[in-house]
mmCIF file of the C-alpha atoms, coordinates in Angstrom:
data_MODEL
# 
_entry.id   MODEL 
# 
loop_
_atom_site.group_PDB 
_atom_site.id 
_atom_site.type_symbol 
_atom_site.label_atom_id 
_atom_site.label_alt_id 
_atom_site.label_comp_id 
_atom_site.label_asym_id 
_atom_site.label_entity_id 
_atom_site.label_seq_id 
_atom_site.pdbx_PDB_ins_code 
_atom_site.Cartn_x 
_atom_site.Cartn_y 
_atom_site.Cartn_z 
_atom_site.occupancy 
_atom_site.B_iso_or_equiv 
_atom_site.pdbx_formal_charge 
_atom_site.auth_seq_id 
_atom_site.auth_comp_id 
_atom_site.auth_asym_id 
_atom_site.auth_atom_id 
_atom_site.pdbx_PDB_model_num 
ATOM 1  C CA . MET A 1 1  ? -0.216 -0.030 0.321   1.00 0.00 ? 1  MET A CA 1 
ATOM 2  C CA . GLY A 1 2  ? 2.667  2.368  0.292   1.00 0.00 ? 2  GLY A CA 1 
ATOM 3  C CA . THR A 1 3  ? 4.051  2.477  -2.575  1.00 0.00 ? 3  THR A CA 1 
ATOM 4  C CA . PHE A 1 4  ? 1.776  2.837  -5.913  1.00 0.00 ? 4  PHE A CA 1 
ATOM 5  C CA . SER A 1 5  ? 1.991  0.236  -9.347  1.00 0.00 ? 5  SER A CA 1 
ATOM 6  C CA . ILE A 1 6  ? 2.660  1.760  -12.682 1.00 0.00 ? 6  ILE A CA 1 
ATOM 7  C CA . TRP A 1 7  ? -1.462 1.175  -13.230 1.00 0.00 ? 7  TRP A CA 1 
ATOM 8  C CA . HIS A 1 8  ? -1.778 3.794  -10.479 1.00 0.00 ? 8  HIS A CA 1 
ATOM 9  C CA . TRP A 1 9  ? 1.356  6.136  -12.371 1.00 0.00 ? 9  TRP A CA 1 
ATOM 10 C CA . LEU A 1 10 ? -0.614 5.297  -15.967 1.00 0.00 ? 10 LEU A CA 1 
ATOM 11 C CA . VAL A 1 11 ? -4.536 6.721  -14.254 1.00 0.00 ? 11 VAL A CA 1 
ATOM 12 C CA . VAL A 1 12 ? -2.492 9.697  -13.085 1.00 0.00 ? 12 VAL A CA 1 
ATOM 13 C CA . LEU A 1 13 ? -0.763 10.199 -17.019 1.00 0.00 ? 13 LEU A CA 1 
ATOM 14 C CA . ALA A 1 14 ? -4.173 10.156 -17.903 1.00 0.00 ? 14 ALA A CA 1 
ATOM 15 C CA . ILE A 1 15 ? -6.143 12.059 -16.068 1.00 0.00 ? 15 ILE A CA 1 
ATOM 16 C CA . VAL A 1 16 ? -3.004 15.439 -16.101 1.00 0.00 ? 16 VAL A CA 1 
ATOM 17 C CA . VAL A 1 17 ? -3.401 14.229 -20.111 1.00 0.00 ? 17 VAL A CA 1 
ATOM 18 C CA . LEU A 1 18 ? -7.204 15.155 -20.219 1.00 0.00 ? 18 LEU A CA 1 
ATOM 19 C CA . VAL A 1 19 ? -7.285 17.489 -17.742 1.00 0.00 ? 19 VAL A CA 1 
ATOM 20 C CA . PHE A 1 20 ? -4.144 19.565 -19.473 1.00 0.00 ? 20 PHE A CA 1 
ATOM 21 C CA . GLY A 1 21 ? -4.301 18.230 -23.319 1.00 0.00 ? 21 GLY A CA 1 
ATOM 22 C CA . THR A 1 22 ? -0.910 17.689 -24.597 1.00 0.00 ? 22 THR A CA 1 
ATOM 23 C CA . LYS A 1 23 ? -0.435 20.880 -26.644 1.00 0.00 ? 23 LYS A CA 1 
ATOM 24 C CA . LYS A 1 24 ? -0.831 22.797 -22.789 1.00 0.00 ? 24 LYS A CA 1 
ATOM 25 C CA . LEU A 1 25 ? 2.513  20.082 -22.206 1.00 0.00 ? 25 LEU A CA 1 
ATOM 26 C CA . ARG A 1 26 ? 4.146  20.815 -25.161 1.00 0.00 ? 26 ARG A CA 1 
ATOM 27 C CA . ASN A 1 27 ? 4.339  24.595 -24.516 1.00 0.00 ? 27 ASN A CA 1 
ATOM 28 C CA . LEU A 1 28 ? 5.079  23.887 -20.668 1.00 0.00 ? 28 LEU A CA 1 
ATOM 29 C CA . GLY A 1 29 ? 8.051  21.658 -21.717 1.00 0.00 ? 29 GLY A CA 1 
ATOM 30 C CA . SER A 1 30 ? 9.485  24.520 -23.991 1.00 0.00 ? 30 SER A CA 1 
ATOM 31 C CA . ASP A 1 31 ? 8.542  27.265 -21.710 1.00 0.00 ? 31 ASP A CA 1 
ATOM 32 C CA . LEU A 1 32 ? 10.823 25.376 -18.968 1.00 0.00 ? 32 LEU A CA 1 
ATOM 33 C CA . GLY A 1 33 ? 13.408 24.643 -21.283 1.00 0.00 ? 33 GLY A CA 1 
ATOM 34 C CA . ASN A 1 34 ? 13.820 28.403 -22.240 1.00 0.00 ? 34 ASN A CA 1 
ATOM 35 C CA . ALA A 1 35 ? 13.540 29.596 -19.089 1.00 0.00 ? 35 ALA A CA 1 
ATOM 36 C CA . VAL A 1 36 ? 16.877 27.505 -17.854 1.00 0.00 ? 36 VAL A CA 1 
ATOM 37 C CA . LYS A 1 37 ? 18.611 28.642 -20.832 1.00 0.00 ? 37 LYS A CA 1 
ATOM 38 C CA . GLY A 1 38 ? 18.141 32.270 -19.474 1.00 0.00 ? 38 GLY A CA 1 
ATOM 39 C CA . PHE A 1 39 ? 19.216 31.891 -15.803 1.00 0.00 ? 39 PHE A CA 1 
ATOM 40 C CA . LYS A 1 40 ? 22.494 30.602 -17.684 1.00 0.00 ? 40 LYS A CA 1 
ATOM 41 C CA . GLU A 1 41 ? 22.876 33.164 -20.825 1.00 0.00 ? 41 GLU A CA 1 
ATOM 42 C CA . GLY A 1 42 ? 21.838 36.006 -17.370 1.00 0.00 ? 42 GLY A CA 1 
ATOM 43 C CA . MET A 1 43 ? 24.111 34.001 -15.594 1.00 0.00 ? 43 MET A CA 1 
ATOM 44 C CA . LYS A 1 44 ? 27.114 34.304 -17.840 1.00 0.00 ? 44 LYS A CA 1 
ATOM 45 C CA . GLY A 1 45 ? 26.836 38.040 -17.925 1.00 0.00 ? 45 GLY A CA 1 
ATOM 46 C CA . SER A 1 46 ? 28.375 40.244 -20.474 1.00 0.00 ? 46 SER A CA 1 
ATOM 47 C CA . GLU A 1 47 ? 30.135 39.542 -23.226 1.00 0.00 ? 47 GLU A CA 1 
ATOM 48 C CA . GLY A 1 48 ? 30.054 35.676 -21.863 1.00 0.00 ? 48 GLY A CA 1 
ATOM 49 C CA . GLU A 1 49 ? 31.843 36.391 -18.771 1.00 0.00 ? 49 GLU A CA 1 
ATOM 50 C CA . PRO A 1 50 ? 30.959 34.752 -15.410 1.00 0.00 ? 50 PRO A CA 1 
ATOM 51 C CA . ILE A 1 51 ? 29.814 36.971 -13.030 1.00 0.00 ? 51 ILE A CA 1 
ATOM 52 C CA . GLU A 1 52 ? 32.465 37.826 -10.093 1.00 0.00 ? 52 GLU A CA 1 
ATOM 53 C CA . SER A 1 53 ? 31.467 36.483 -6.524  1.00 0.00 ? 53 SER A CA 1 
ATOM 54 C CA . PRO A 1 54 ? 31.337 38.730 -4.260  1.00 0.00 ? 54 PRO A CA 1 
ATOM 55 C CA . ALA A 1 55 ? 34.949 38.109 -2.882  1.00 0.00 ? 55 ALA A CA 1 
ATOM 56 C CA . ASN A 1 56 ? 35.865 38.463 -5.497  1.00 0.00 ? 56 ASN A CA 1 
ATOM 57 C CA . THR A 1 57 ? 34.333 42.112 -5.706  1.00 0.00 ? 57 THR A CA 1 
ATOM 58 C CA . GLN A 1 58 ? 36.107 43.393 -1.899  1.00 0.00 ? 58 GLN A CA 1 
ATOM 59 C CA . GLN A 1 59 ? 39.352 42.127 -3.269  1.00 0.00 ? 59 GLN A CA 1 
ATOM 60 C CA . GLN A 1 60 ? 39.051 44.720 -6.192  1.00 0.00 ? 60 GLN A CA 1 
ATOM 61 C CA . ILE A 1 61 ? 37.768 47.448 -3.206  1.00 0.00 ? 61 ILE A CA 1 
ATOM 62 C CA . ALA A 1 62 ? 40.699 46.727 -1.425  1.00 0.00 ? 62 ALA A CA 1 
ATOM 63 C CA . ASN A 1 63 ? 43.310 46.352 -3.852  1.00 0.00 ? 63 ASN A CA 1 
ATOM 64 C CA . ARG A 1 64 ? 41.801 50.226 -5.438  1.00 0.00 ? 64 ARG A CA 1 
ATOM 65 C CA . SER A 1 65 ? 41.675 52.080 -2.244  1.00 0.00 ? 65 SER A CA 1 
ATOM 66 C CA . THR A 1 66 ? 45.566 51.181 -1.269  1.00 0.00 ? 66 THR A CA 1 
ATOM 67 C CA . GLU A 1 67 ? 46.662 52.505 -4.863  1.00 0.00 ? 67 GLU A CA 1 
ATOM 68 C CA . ASP A 1 68 ? 43.918 54.883 -4.530  1.00 0.00 ? 68 ASP A CA 1 
ATOM 69 C CA . VAL A 1 69 ? 45.899 56.261 -0.740  1.00 0.00 ? 69 VAL A CA 1 
ATOM 70 C CA . SER A 1 70 ? 49.481 56.049 -2.180  1.00 0.00 ? 70 SER A CA 1 
ATOM 71 C CA . ILE A 1 71 ? 48.854 57.639 -5.050  1.00 0.00 ? 71 ILE A CA 1 
ATOM 72 C CA . LYS A 1 72 ? 47.655 60.683 -2.891  1.00 0.00 ? 72 LYS A CA 1 
ATOM 73 C CA . GLU A 1 73 ? 50.701 60.103 -0.838  1.00 0.00 ? 73 GLU A CA 1 
ATOM 74 C CA . LYS A 1 74 ? 52.978 60.588 -3.563  1.00 0.00 ? 74 LYS A CA 1 
ATOM 75 C CA . ASN A 1 75 ? 51.163 63.485 -4.809  1.00 0.00 ? 75 ASN A CA 1 
ATOM 76 C CA . GLU A 1 76 ? 51.113 64.646 -1.332  1.00 0.00 ? 76 GLU A CA 1 
ATOM 77 C CA . THR A 1 77 ? 54.882 64.567 -1.470  1.00 0.00 ? 77 THR A CA 1 
ATOM 78 C CA . LYS A 1 78 ? 55.391 65.997 -4.567  1.00 0.00 ? 78 LYS A CA 1 
ATOM 79 C CA . LEU A 1 79 ? 54.434 69.616 -3.443  1.00 0.00 ? 79 LEU A CA 1 
# 
């Protein structure tokens, strides 16, 4: 009683096909495929490059701030 036999699944499939129809089920499959494809393209970012993780972004910000400090120090010593 805990598991369903193949006949139970065939009856469920037949009811789903009768309720939704084959056209809606086909459209559902293609819509799902397009959504997955769009998600993968969205994760690539612009020009096919992967989007940077927050850790990489934080490292770049830290590098820029140390560069800015060293440039300011050089400019102050020249004055």
